[in-house]
C-alpha positions as CSV (number, residue, x, y, z in Angstrom):
1,M,-60.2,-91.4,164.2
2,H,-62.9,-93.7,164.4
3,K,-63.0,-97.1,164.3
4,V,-65.7,-98.3,161.6
5,R,-67.6,-101.8,163.4
6,F,-67.8,-104.6,161.1
7,T,-72.1,-104.6,161.3
8,E,-71.5,-100.8,159.5
9,K,-70.0,-101.4,156.4
10,T,-71.8,-104.9,155.6
11,I,-75.7,-104.3,156.6
12,P,-76.0,-101.9,154.0
13,I,-73.8,-104.4,151.4
14,L,-76.2,-106.8,152.2
15,F,-79.2,-105.1,152.1
16,D,-77.9,-104.2,148.7
17,V,-76.9,-108.0,147.6
18,V,-80.8,-109.2,148.6
19,V,-82.0,-106.2,146.8
20,Y,-80.5,-106.4,143.6
21,G,-80.4,-110.2,143.9
22,G,-84.1,-110.2,143.7
23,F,-84.1,-107.7,141.0
24,V,-82.8,-110.1,139.0
25,A,-84.4,-113.4,139.7
26,F,-87.4,-111.2,139.1
27,L,-86.2,-110.3,135.5
28,I,-85.2,-113.9,135.1
29,A,-88.2,-115.2,136.5
30,S,-90.8,-113.0,133.8
31,Y,-87.9,-113.5,131.3
32,L,-88.6,-117.5,131.1
33,T,-92.9,-116.9,131.9
34,F,-92.6,-114.6,128.8
35,Q,-90.4,-116.7,126.6
36,T,-93.1,-120.5,127.9
37,F,-96.1,-117.8,127.5
38,W,-94.7,-116.5,123.4
39,E,-94.5,-120.6,122.7
40,R,-97.7,-121.6,123.8
41,F,-99.6,-118.9,122.9
42,S,-97.7,-116.9,119.8
43,G,-101.2,-116.8,117.7
44,P,-103.4,-114.7,120.2
45,A,-100.8,-112.9,121.5
46,Q,-99.4,-111.6,118.0
47,K,-102.8,-110.8,117.5
48,I,-103.6,-109.1,120.9
49,I,-100.3,-107.0,119.9
50,G,-101.5,-106.3,116.9
51,L,-104.9,-104.6,117.9
52,L,-102.8,-102.8,120.5
53,H,-100.6,-101.3,117.8
54,K,-103.2,-100.5,115.8
55,F,-105.6,-98.6,118.9
56,L,-102.3,-97.2,119.6
57,V,-102.0,-95.6,116.1
């Protein structure tokens, strides 16, 4: 039976943890940024969304 070295298993697992962890961090940062943006500019943001909605319809 072939012995699997420790690094053959850990490198792909660590890669997945780093990639998915970075993606989750990006989603959280995007959500927080969007919340701050929405609180500060809710009036103009709603106007822009309304214009975009009218343009797409």
